[in-house]
Every structure is written in C-alpha cells, then in structure tokens.
C-alpha positions as CSV (number, residue, x, y, z in Angstrom):
1,N,-8.4,-15.5,27.7
2,Y,-7.0,-15.3,24.1
3,A,-3.5,-16.1,23.1
4,G,-1.9,-12.7,21.1
5,D,-1.2,-14.0,18.1
6,T,-5.2,-15.7,18.0
7,A,-6.6,-11.9,19.1
8,V,-4.6,-10.2,16.9
9,L,-5.4,-12.5,14.0
10,T,-9.2,-12.1,15.1
11,A,-9.0,-8.1,15.2
12,L,-7.3,-7.6,12.2
13,N,-9.2,-9.8,9.9
14,K,-12.3,-8.3,11.5
15,A,-10.9,-4.4,10.6
16,K,-10.1,-5.7,7.0
17,S,-13.3,-7.0,6.4
18,K,-14.5,-3.7,6.1
19,L,-11.9,-2.5,3.8
20,T,-11.7,-3.2,-0.5
21,K,-8.5,-2.9,-0.2
22,E,-5.0,-3.8,1.7
23,P,-4.8,-1.1,4.3
24,T,-2.4,1.5,4.3
25,F,-1.7,1.5,7.4
26,V,-2.4,-0.5,10.7
27,L,-2.7,0.7,14.3
28,L,-2.3,-1.5,16.8
29,F,-2.3,-1.0,20.6
30,C,-2.5,-3.7,23.0
31,T,-2.2,-3.9,26.7
32,I,1.3,-4.5,28.2
33,H,0.3,-8.0,29.7
34,Y,0.9,-9.4,26.5
35,I,4.6,-9.1,26.9
36,K,5.4,-12.0,28.5
37,N,6.2,-15.3,27.2
38,N,7.0,-13.2,23.8
39,N,3.6,-12.8,23.1
40,L,4.2,-9.4,22.0
41,Q,6.5,-10.6,19.3
42,N,4.2,-13.1,18.2
43,I,1.5,-10.5,17.8
44,I,3.9,-8.3,15.6
45,D,4.5,-11.5,13.4
46,T,1.3,-12.7,13.1
47,I,0.5,-8.9,11.3
48,N,3.1,-9.0,9.3
49,K,2.3,-12.3,7.8
50,N,-1.2,-11.0,7.3
51,I,-0.6,-7.4,5.7
52,S,1.4,-6.7,2.5
53,P,4.7,-5.3,2.9
54,Q,3.8,-1.8,1.8
55,T,1.6,-1.2,4.9
56,E,2.7,0.3,7.5
57,L,2.0,-1.1,11.0
58,I,2.4,1.4,13.9
59,G,1.6,1.2,17.7
60,G,2.2,0.5,21.6
61,T,1.5,-0.7,24.6
62,I,-1.0,0.5,26.5
63,A,-2.5,0.7,29.8
64,G,-5.8,0.1,29.0
65,F,-8.2,1.3,25.9
66,I,-11.8,2.2,25.0
67,T,-14.5,0.9,22.0
68,N,-17.7,1.3,21.0
69,S,-17.8,-2.2,22.8
70,G,-16.3,-1.0,26.4
71,C,-13.3,-0.2,28.2
72,Y,-10.7,-2.7,28.5
73,S,-7.5,-3.3,30.8
74,K,-6.2,-6.5,29.3
75,G,-6.3,-6.6,25.4
76,L,-5.9,-5.5,22.1
77,T,-7.6,-3.3,19.6
78,I,-6.8,-2.6,16.2
79,L,-7.9,0.0,13.2
80,A,-7.1,-0.8,9.5
81,C,-6.9,2.0,7.3
82,Y,-6.7,2.7,3.4
83,S,-6.6,5.5,1.4
84,D,-4.7,6.4,-2.2
85,E,-4.0,9.6,-0.9
86,I,-2.5,9.0,2.2
87,K,1.5,8.6,2.5
88,I,2.6,6.9,5.8
89,K,6.0,8.0,7.1
90,V,7.1,6.6,10.1
91,G,9.8,8.4,12.9
92,I,10.8,6.7,16.0
93,G,12.5,8.7,18.7
94,K,14.1,6.7,21.6
95,N,13.9,7.1,25.2
96,T,11.2,9.5,25.2
97,K,11.0,9.7,29.2
98,Q,14.4,10.5,29.5
99,N,14.4,13.5,27.2
100,P,11.6,14.0,25.5
101,K,12.5,16.9,23.2
102,K,15.7,14.8,21.6
103,S,13.6,12.0,20.9
104,T,10.9,13.8,19.2
105,L,13.4,15.5,17.2
106,E,15.0,12.5,16.3
107,A,11.5,11.2,15.2
108,L,10.8,14.2,13.3
109,N,14.1,14.2,11.3
110,Q,13.5,10.5,10.1
111,V,10.3,11.8,7.9
112,S,10.1,14.4,5.7
113,L,7.1,16.9,6.1
114,K,6.6,19.3,3.0
115,N,4.2,21.8,5.1
116,N,1.0,20.8,2.6
117,S,-2.3,21.6,4.3
118,N,-3.6,18.3,3.6
119,E,-0.4,16.6,5.4
120,L,-1.4,14.8,8.5
121,L,1.2,14.5,11.6
122,F,0.2,12.1,14.5
123,S,2.3,11.7,17.2
124,I,2.2,9.1,19.8
125,I,4.2,10.2,23.2
126,S,5.1,8.6,26.0
127,G,2.3,8.3,29.0
128,G,4.7,9.3,31.9
129,K,3.6,13.2,32.2
130,I,0.1,14.1,32.3
131,P,-0.8,17.1,30.9
132,Y,-3.0,19.2,31.8
133,I,-5.3,20.4,29.1
134,P,-8.1,22.8,30.6
135,I,-11.2,21.3,27.7
136,F,-10.2,18.0,28.8
137,K,-9.5,18.4,32.5
138,Q,-6.4,16.5,33.8
139,G,-5.7,12.9,31.6
140,R,-3.2,11.4,28.9
141,V,-3.5,12.4,26.1
142,I,-2.3,11.5,22.3
143,P,-1.7,14.7,20.9
144,V,-3.4,14.5,17.2
145,S,-3.4,17.2,14.8
146,Y,-5.4,16.6,11.3
147,T,-7.0,17.4,8.6
148,H,-10.2,15.9,7.3
149,L,-9.8,11.6,7.4
150,T,-12.7,9.2,7.3
151,L,-11.9,6.6,9.3
152,P,-13.2,2.8,9.3
153,T,-14.5,1.1,12.9
154,I,-12.0,-0.1,15.4
155,Y,-12.0,-3.5,16.7
156,S,-11.4,-4.8,19.4
157,V,-10.6,-8.5,21.5
C-alpha cells in the first residue's frame, strides 16, 4: 500500500526509463481513494517536480484500471510518451455531468485544431453516463479518435 507520492514516483520512473528523451506528455489515472489526506495534490506535485515544464500532464480519477499485470480498484497508472511530431494542447470543460455539451465546447474553444490528417483528438469524458455501443456491449467508454501512434508500455503501481 503505497503513499501517493511514492507510488507515482515509482510508476513515473518506470515509464520514463523506456524513453530516450523527456516525455512530450504524461497520462495519469488514479483511483479516487488518493483524494484523502491531500494525496492527490501530492501526486500532482511529485509528477510536476519530475517532468520538464514543457511536458503536459493529463489525466483524472477513475474507479479502477486494467494493465498487463492485472485489474486494480486501488492504485494509479501512468503513460509517458515522447514524440517530436506530437504537439499537445489541453482544454478543460467544467461541470460535464450538469451540461456535457457546454463543457465540451468550452474545452474545444481552448484548443485550436487545424483539420490536419495527422491530428489526434483525445477526449476524456465523465463516466456519469454509460453509452451503448453495440460492438463494445454496455460499459464505460473513453472515446478516442486517432491516427497512427506508437505508445510505450503503461506502468502501474
């Protein structure tokens, strides 16, 4: 049972060890129990101390996650990626459960998309509504539209 800052540092170092350069972006997802005792802020502070100011930190809290090593209801998972061709722009929409349309537009207005064929739009939405997608059956879905990307292994603690 790791403290938040220890767990994130372990996972971040493992993820970064596979890269030859500082990551372009870091995806962090942790279970909600880290919100107690200010652990969530400690996790964010620890990551920010161990990545360059140019590296974007993106993520959120989740109910659980699956990696190659198993399924977990407590913990965190990190994906660190580098590319000299990827430019990251972050937009945040607030109150997604109360007004999903407005929050989506709010987030999109913070980024400028150029309609290039190689743009990646990664959208993380609140899990309040469970969409029905026939090929995936019923479940929580993070919609992602993408072009070809090669991503490193996700490490978890």
